[in-house]
N, C-alpha and C positions, 0 to 999 in steps of 0.2 A: 511506268507501264509501256510496253511495246507490243503493237498488234493485239492489244487486249489481254496480254499474258504477262504475269509477274512470277518471279521465283518465290515459292512458298516456303519450303523447308527442306531439310536433308535427312534422309533415313540412312542409318549405317547398317549394311547388310553383310553377311558372310557368304561367300560364294565357293562352292565346291570345285576342286580342280577337275580337269578332264579325266575321265576314266573310261577307257574303251574296252577293257576286259573285265569280266566279272571277278576274276581272281586278283585284279590289281588292288594294291593297298592305297586307301585314300590318304592323301597328304593333308596337313592342316589347312583349313579353308582360307582363301585369300580375302582380304578385307577391301571392300569398295564402297564408294559413296553413290547412293541412289537419290537423285535430287527430284523433288516433287515441285512441279510448276502448277500454278493456278490459272485457269482460263475463265474469263468472265463471259458467261453466256446469257441469253435472254431468259433462261429458265433457272438461273443460279450458277454457282461455281462448279467447274469441272476440274478435278485434281488429276494430274497426269504424272505417273511415276514410271519411267523406264527402269526395269529391274536388272535383267541379265540376258545376254544373247538376244533372243527374239521375244522375251517375256516383258509384258507391260501391265501395270495395274492402273485402273481408272476408278475414280470415285465421283459419283454424281447423284444428287437428289436422294441421298441416304443409301444408295446402292453401290456395291463394289463389283467391278468387272475385271476379271483376269483374262488376259489374252496370251495364248500359247505358253502357259506356265510349264516350267521344266524343273526337274528334281536336282539339276546341277546347282541351282540357286537355293540358298537357305531362306525359306519363307518364314522363319521363326518370327513371331510377333506380328505378322501381317494378317489381316482379316480374311475370313472365308468369303467366297464369291457368291453374289446373287446371280451373276452371269459368268460362265466360263466359255470363252470363245477359242475355238481351235481352227486354224486356217487349213491344215492338211494333216496327213497321216504319218509323216515322218516323226521319229521318236523325240526329237527336240521341240516338237510342236504339239504332238498328241501324246501326253504322258499320263497313263492311267493312274499311276501311283500318286502323282500330284493332284490329279482330279479328285481322287478319293480323299486326299488330305484337305483340299480346299472346299469341297462341297459341304452343304448343310441342308436342312429341311427347306425345300422350295427352290433349290438351285436349278437353274436352267442352263443346259449346255447348248451352245449355238455352233453350228458348223455345216459344211457341205455334206451331201449324202454319204460320201466315202468316209468321212469322220464318224458320223453317227453309226454307219454300218460296221465300221471297224471296232468301235467301242462296244456295240451290241450289249449294252448294260442297262438301258432304261427299263423300268423306272428305278431300279436299285441304286444307280449312280446319280439320279436326278432326272428331271424332265428334260426333253430334248426338243430342239427346234431347228429344222434344216433351212439354211439360206444358201442357195446355189448361185452360180454366176448369172448376173442379170436379174435376179429376184430382188424384190423389195418387201421387207416385213418390218413390223414394229414389235419389239419384245421388251416387256417391262417399261414401256414408254420411250424406248430408245430405237431410233430408226436404223435399219440395216439395209445396205445395198451391196449385193455380191458383185465383186469385180474379178474378172478372169485372172488367174494366177498360174503362169506356166513359163517354160523355157522355149525360146525361139532358136537360140544358137548353142546353149550349153547342154551337154549330155555326155553319156559314156561313149557314144559313137553316133554318127549321122543317123537320124531317125529314131534315136533312143534318148529322149530328153530325161533329165533327172526329175522334172515335174511336168506331167502331161496336162494338156489343156482339158478343162472340164472336171478335173479331179479335186484340186484344191481351190480355195477362193480367198482373195483379199476382201476387205470390207471398208466401205464408207459408213461411218456411224454418225448419227445426228444427235446433238445435244443442244436443245433449244435452237439458237440460230447459228451454231458452230458445227462444222463438218470435220471429222477426223478420219484419216485414211490409214489403214494398215495394209501393207503390200503383200505380206507373206513372202514365200520364196519364189521370186519371179524375175524374169528378164524385163526389160523396158518394153512392154507390150503396147499395141495400139490402144487397148482399153485403158491402160494406165495413162498414156499420153493424152487421152481424150478427156480426162477428169477436169472438172472446173470447180471453182469456188471452194477449194480445200483450205481450211484454216491451219490444220496440223497434219503432218504426214510422218509416218514411220516407214523408212525404206530399207529393205534388207539388201545388203551388198557383201557377198562372199563368194566370188568365183572359185571354182567352176560351177557351183550349185546355183548361183543367182547372178544377177548383173554385177558388174564391177563398180568401183567408185566413180569412174569416168562416165560409164553408162547411166548410173543413177543420177549424176549431176545433169546429164543431158535430158533425162526424163523430168527432173524437177524443173528445168527451164521450160519444158513443154507445158506442164500443168500448173506450175507456179503456186505451190503451197506457201502460205505466209510464214510458217515455221516448219522446219523439217529436222527430224532426228535420224542420224545414221543408226541402223539396227542390224544385229546379226552380221557383224563385220569381221568375224574371225577370218584370219588370213588376209585382211585388208587393213589399210590405214585410213580411218575416217577423216583425218586431217587433209588427205588428198581430195576428198569430197568437198570439204569446206573451202579449200583453196580454189577449186574449180568454180565455186559459186560466190567467191568473195566480192566480186564486182557486179553481182546480179542484184539490181534494186528490187526491194519488196520481198526477198526471200532470206529469212534468217535461219542459219544452221546452228543447231544446238548439239554439241558433242557431250556424251556422257560415258563414263567408264563402265562398260557393260560386258567385257570379256575377261574379267579378272586382273585388269591392270592394277599396279600399285598406286 
């Protein structure tokens, strides 16, 4: 056991290739390993499964939480969600098709105002709960804290960020005595750097849309998560992130194959 976390099991998933045109022909899915880790909390076990790109599945107290599920991943055999969390409105984070597939009676969709307004489907697609930047709420016994998610330097041109402040939201989620942070698509913001007591972090690193591996490593040094997973690292090499933190005591980097690697 290390930092209260142990490797639990491996799920074999099939991942769809990138398709940017509706007319494109889908190639056979690439096979990847999605590894589930077990986190020991004061309220029972938390199972953490990074799936693909920015998508993560959590299981806690008999509940299933899907974060930013995306149709490029094959969710065959995975359970429906009691909670579906969407950090922002971009298509790889807010996928109506996947939400329809993963919802069930009683599903609650959590996201900032922009996500809920864009979906515009409640109650047909499930109940909804807004959690915006700086807000704290408890949903199905899980604590949510909204953390600002935005670009400081990255954008299509000066003054035009890919992710505007106040639109999307990262989240700190509380499971018993453990705190898990999902950054969403963000630069290394002052709000992220100010986080404290984070046990598990998922950091998106895919410039020019988000911070780079180097910037993400600098942010991790600032708020010092015990365990950190590179996420959403298309066009980046997560090994560079791990290399930047290899001599940093108290921070464990866990790399998973989340972008269709063999």
